[in-house]
N, C-alpha and C positions, 0 to 999 in steps of 0.2 A: 400795422392798423390790426390784424391777427394776434400783436400782441395783448391789446385792447379788450379784445374778444376773450381770450384765454383768463385775463385778470378776472372780466366778468363772470367765467364757470365759476371762478375759484371763490370768487366774491361771495356768489349768490349759492352756491353748491348745484349748479347746472350742469348738464351734462353738454349741451351746444349753447354756444354764443356767435356773435357776427356783429360784424361793423358793415351796414350796407351805405355805401357813398353813392348820390347822385351824380348825376352823369348826363350828357346828352342823347337821348336814345336809346338808352340802356343804362343798368346799373355797374358797380363794380363792390363787388361783396369778396373780404375777408373774413375767413369762419373759423371756428376752432371747436375741435380737431379742425383740421384743415381738410377741405373738402367734404367737409359734411353738411355743406349746405342743402335744404330741400326748397321744393317752390312754396309750399305754404308760410313757410319761415319770410320768404322775399316779398310773398305778396303782402302778408302783415306789417312787414316795412313801409312798403310802399304805402302802405292804408297809413301809416302814422306820417309819413314825410306829407301826404294831401292834408292832413289832420293839423300838423305843425302842430302838435301836442303829443304828450306821454302816452300809451295804451298799454292796459294791462289785462289777460284774459284767462281766467282759470285753467280750461279746457276740460274732459269730460271722458267717462271712464269707456266713449266710443269711439275715441280715438281722434277727437283735436286737441289740435296743440296745447299748449298752455304756457303762453306768451306773456312775455315783459319788454316793451319798448320806450326809447325817446329819441327825441329828436336831435341833432347835432347842430348848432348855429353856427353861424362867421357873424365877424366885427358888427355887422348892420342887420344881423338878423336873419341874414339870409339862410336857408335849409344847406349843410354842406352832407348831412347824411343820418343813419340810425344806427343805434347802438342796442343791439338785443339780445334776450337772453331766450331760453327756450326750452321746457322739460315734458316727458312724456306723461301722458296722464293727468287727471286733475291735481291741480297745484292752488293755494289760498297766497297770491305774493302778499307777504306784511309790508306796512310802514315803513319797515327797516329796511328790507329788499328793497324797496323803490326809491328811496332816500340814498342806499349804497347805489345805484344803478344810474341815479342822479349824478351822483357826486363822481360817480366813474366817466359820465357822457361828459359831463364839465371838462374833466382832465383833458379828455377824446377830443374834445371842440377843440380846446388850445394845442393839443398837438398840431390837429390838422390843421389849425391856421397857422400855425409854426412851419410845418413845413411846405404852404405856400409860398414861402417866402424864397428868394433868388441865393440868399447865404445864410448859416447858422448866425452870424455876426448881426446881420440886418436883422435876421429873424426874433431875434433873440430883443433888439431894441425896440421894435416894432409892438412885439406881445406885450414889453413893461409898459409901453404908453398904451394899447390899448388894454391890457389890465388896469392900470391907472385910472383909465375915463371911468371904466368899469367900479371903480375901485371908490370913488366920488358919490354911488348912488346906494351900494351895497357894503359901503365901510370893511367891518374885520373880516368879515367871510369873504370877499372877493379879494382882499391884501391877504389872507393864506390862500388861497387859491393863487393869485398871481406867484408870490414867493416859492409853491411848491412848483409850478409850472416851470421856474427858471430854474428851481435844484433840479429837477428832470431834463432840462436844456443842457446846464452845465455837466451834468453827468456824463449824458452822450459825448461831450466835447472833452470833458478831462479825463475818461475814461477808454479814449477811444486809439490814446497813443500810449498808451501805458506800455513798458516793457518787461517789467520785473513784480513779481509778488508782492515787495515791501513798497515800491513804486504804488500799487495797484491801491493798499492801506494805505498809503498817504494820502491819496487823492480822494479815495472814500471818506477818510477820515475828518478833510478839511471840506468835501461839502457837506458830508452831516453836520458838522460841528457851525456851521455857517449860519444853517436855518432848525435842525432839530435839536440842536445844543446837547447834545448828550455828554455825559462824563468817561463814558468808556467806549471804544468801537475796537470789536474782535471781527478777527477774518480765521476762522477754524476749517482746516481741509482733510480731507481723510485721506488720509496714507497707506501704501502698501500694504501694512499690518492691519488695516482698516480701525483704528485710532485717528480719531479727529485731533487736530492740534493749532493751536496758535503759532500762525505765519510770520506774524509782525506786530509790534506793538509795545513789548519788552522795551525797546531801545528807549521810547519817550517817554519811559517810566512806569508804564503800565503791567501790572504782573499778570500772568497766565488766569483768567478770572474765570473763564466761559465751561472749565472742568476741570478736572481735579489730577495734582501729579504732572504728569508726563504725556496724556492725552487722555480720551474718554472714547469709549465706543457707540455705536449708535442704539445697542440696547442698554447705556446706561439711564441714569434715572435724572439727568440734567436736561432741563428746558433746550440747549441747543439740541440734544440728541432725541430729543420729542419731535424738534422742527425738521430734523433729518429724516427719520424715521417716518413722518405719514405727510411729509414733504407739503406744510403749510406753517404761514406763521403764529408762533408760540409766542403771548404776550403774558406774562406773570408778574403779579406785586407778592409780595412777602403772606399774604393771605392767602392767595392762588398755590405757593408754595407748600405751604403748612399742610393745606389737604391735600395734596397731591402728588408730593414729593418727595425723593427721599431727605430724611436728616443731614447727608452729606450737601445736599443742594442748600438747604436752609443755613447750614452754617456759613456755607460760600457765601451766598449772597450777602447775609451777615456783618463778615467781617469784609466787606469791600463795602458796605455801608449805601449799598444799591435800593432804591423805592421800586423801580420798574425796570422790567428786563424786556427786550423785545428779539426775538431770535427766527433769521427770514432764510430758507433752504434757499441753496445757490443749487441749481438747477443746469445741466451740460444736454451735451450729445449722448450720454451713456447713464442719465438718471441726476439724482442726487447727489452731490460730490461733497461739500460743504456747507457752511450757514454763516451769514452774518449777523452778528450779535450786536445791539446797539442799548447801554444802558444809564439810567439817570439818577444821581444820587441826591435827586429831590423828586415830591408826587409828579409824575405825569401822564396823564389819558391820552392814550393810543386810539384815537377815534378810525371813523371806518374808511376816511379821506387820506390819513397818515399811512395806515394800512398800506391804502394804493400805491402812495407813495414808495412806501419802503419796499412792496414785491417787486417795482419796477426797478426800483435804485439796486437791488439784489439782482436783477434781471443785467441792466447793465455790467454790476462788478462780476457777476456769472462768467457773462462773455470775455469782460477783460483778462480774470485769472485763467482762462484754458488757452486766451493770447500767449499771456506773459510764461504759462506753464510750457510752453510751446516753443516758444523764444528760449528761457532757460535753459530747455533740452536741449537746444540748437548750438547753443553757446557749451555748454558739457559737452557734446560731442566733439565739438571744431576743437575745446582745449585739452582733450583728450588726444586729440589728432596732432595737435602743434607739440605737446609732450612726450607724445610717442618720438616724433623726431630729434629730440635733444635727447640723446642716447649719453652715456655715462663716458666721461674720456678713457679709453685706451691706455695704459702706460708706456711708454716710448722714451727705451734708453737715451740717454744723453741730454733728456728735459725734464721739465717740470712744468706741468699744464694742469689747468684750472678755468672751469666754466661757470657763466650766473647766467641763469634767466630768470627776468622780474618781469611781471604782467604790467598792462594800466591798471591804474585805479581805477576804473570804471572796469564793472566784471561783466559787461555785456559786450566789451570789444574785444575781439581774439584778431593776432596780426601773425603776419607771415614774416617774423626774425626766428633767424635759426644759425645753428653753428654745425660744424664737422671737423671732424680729424680721421682720416682713414690712412692707410700706406697704400702706395704706390707699388705699381708694377715695373717701374723703369731701375732707377739708380739703387744699389743696395742699401737699404736703411732709409730712403725717402719716404716723405708723409705729404699728402694731400691734407693742405686746412682751409675750410670755407667761414665766412658771417658773411649772413647775407639779408637781407630786409625786401620781401615781395612788396609791392602795395596794396592796400586793402585793410579791413579790419573789422573781418565777418568769416562763415565757413570757407566761403570761396577762396581770398587769403590764405587760409589755413592749408587747404588741399592744394591749390597752387604750388605753395611752399613744398610741399613732400615731394612733389614731380619735378620741381627743379634739382632741389636736392640731390632727386635716384637721378635724373638726367647729367647732370655735373660729374656724378660719382662715374656714372659709365663712359661718360665724356675720357676723363683719364684713363680708365680701364681699355678705353678702345685706342688711346693715344700714346703709348707710351714712349717715354721719351721725349716726348714733345714739352715745349714752354706753356706755363697755366693759361696764356690768352688763346691759346689753339681751343682747350677743353672749354671756354667760354663763348670762342666766334662756333664753335661746333654745339653749345648749348643751344643758340641763339638760331641759326641755321634749323636745327629741329622744333624750337616751337614756332616758328612761322612755318616750317612745313606742315609740322600737326596742327596749325591754327590753335595755337594756345596761348591765350590772351595775357602772357607771362610779363609783367612790367616791374620795375625796381630797381635794388643796387646791389652790389657784393664786391668784395673783397675775397679773389682764390690764387694760394700760393703752394710752393712747393719747398718742403725743405727739406735738404739732403744735408748730410753729416759731410765735415771735409777735417783734415787735419789738425792736428793740437786742439783737437776741442769746439773747432768753429762747428757751424753752421752756414749753407748758403738758404738765402730766404728769396725766392722769387717768384712775384707777386704781380698779378693783373690787377687792377682796382675799375670797374664799372661805375663810375658815380657814386661812389662811397667814401665817409668820413673815412679821413686818413689814418693809416695805422700807426700808433705811437710807437717809438723804440728809446728806451735808456741806454746809454755807453758804461758800463762799468770803469770807474778808477775817472770818472769826468762827474767830482761832487759838485751839488748846486746848481746844474745846467741841468734845465726842464725836459723831459723827451723829446727825442729829433720828431718830427708831424712827416711822415710819407706823401707826401702830397700829389705825386704823378697819380694821373688817372684819365680812363676814358670817359665813351657818354655812358650812360645809363643803360639798364635793356628797356625795351619798350616794343611794344608790337607796331609801333608806326614810324619806328626808328631803324634806317640801314643796319644790317650787323658789324660793320667797322669800319676802320680798320683798328683794332687793338693790340696794345701791345705786351712787353713783360719786362718789368724793371727788376735787379737784382742786387743784393746787398747782403756782405759777410758779415755774421752773427759772430762776436767775440764771446768769449766762455764769461758768466755774469750779466749778460744783456739781456734786457727783458721787451718783447712784443707784446702788443695790448690789441687786437681787434676789437670793435663794435659796432653797435649799429646807431642810429640817430637818437633813439631815448634817450641816452644818456649825455648829449651834448645840446638839443633840442625843445627850451622851452621859453616860456614866454617874459621871465622875469629876467634873463642876460640873453645879451649878441651870442651869437652861434661860437665864433673867433673866440671869443671871452671865456666860454666853457669850454673848448677846447682845449685852449693853453691852460686851465686852472685842470682839467685831465691831466696833462701832459707834466705840469709840476709835482702834483700829487703821486701819481708815476714813479718820478724821478727820486722822489723822497722817500718813499717806500725802501724798507733795509731790503737786501738781499736773503736776510736771515727768516724776513718775515711770509710765513707761507700764501702763496701765491691767493687762495680762495680767501683768506683775510684780505689781503689787498682788494681785491675785486667789491668784499662788499661793502670798504670803505669808500670805494671809488663811489659806487651807487648811492651809499648814503650822503657825501658829501657833494659831489656835480651833478650828480641827475635831481630832479625836480623832486620835492618832497609828493606830490600827488601830480603822476607823470600820465600824461595824457595818449603816450604812447606805449609798446612793447620796449623791452629794452633787453639785449643780448650782449656779453662780453667773454672774451675769448683772450687769457692770457698765456704766454709759453717764454720759459723762464732758461735761458743757456745754461746749465750746468757748470762750475768751476772743474776745470782742467786736469784730469789726475795723469801725469804720465806713465804713474806706472802701471795702470790700466791698459794700458796700449799694446 
């Protein structure tokens, strides 16, 4: 309710306003500025409630309060409260002032009636039915009030769960387009360089239109800049532009064929940070009631933008954290290696997929290789992934000459001891050079998709699926037992480790997708760089619009060169 009090101060230009809500024994009061209530204003609200009619007092120079109040009524005419604005010293309330206050009181009454319902869907239906019955008596005026009340209710619902700036713009465009029917909707936000820039709309065919070039300052001559500077709604047509704005503003207005432009400031915890701009390419009158709707819509939009910006920053931090874990592969003598990371199509999803390749302290020339997937798609998953990756490295260092499964068992024990809620799958392996250019591949699989291995000299055969595996990692599962499996890799062999983002998608069976990956891996020429092979697999086997992150790590055993021994 204090938002309606704030709107009353802005519409009537008063320092104070309040919503006095009738209650048994006492009254509940919401004021703007918050906490600015005085006893005289409350007493006058009670007088309006007793009269059941509007009351306007001009005040005087001796300190009597200038007061204007209207009753807020329910669906059966019962009193819900009073909306009032106050000023110090004498003030003559104009007919427009009282009409604006009455219009805002009608919107406030509608909002209070909606708040009385148990849930938003039921409230919307009952409000529509109630307003429809009123519309039979008051025709077009009440029909307009109904549609605008519904617009504000939908704004509260639709903007309450947005997760990105483009989604906020799309929701606002949809809301405004249904009722206000603008030809342009712009959402301009202040950047770190002090310039306002349109954050969305160009992809829907709209050119940047509320400011010149790449952005415009709050001190420029554009209507949106004035709305930001003065913290108020600015409505212009071409005549007003010609009288009070720069020639550049008039030229931009004409170039887009606009007749009317309304710019509403977006205010947050630290002041005005942007502007919501609506333009019409046909003559359009923005009356006081529509101004009130635009101000409330901008208020909902501002809160959605602040929330979306916060979520965008969290996703950005998580992506940077995840990318920091995916280090460049170091050269390994006798091996060709390549890795690929592909994020999900949805930019607000951050996963726990990772790969790793590092030297071991055990046998000379031995390396550890890991591909894993920590459950989750948020900052927590990315953080857990970083901890698990580091702990698994430490487990290898602390257990030299031990098989890979013991490092994973040590990781699981450490997670359970520390209470780390890490769950997911992984393949952890040791690669050790052997005579004649061979390498021993020793691996343990914790519920992960099977590694794929091609065999040189066997044309036409798909890559072998190394399907042996143990249980996945989960805080609620026992730590073992786990096993290590070994395979001798001949020169020319190619080994592929990957996460489920490559083969899990709705359009294809998991086994069929894995088989397709095995066939395409085996069909790749040994002369093709591994990086190109991975790009080919990601482009042909993975879904076109993946819903999960994807990691691929390929290792090719170099051809044996006896002269190098």
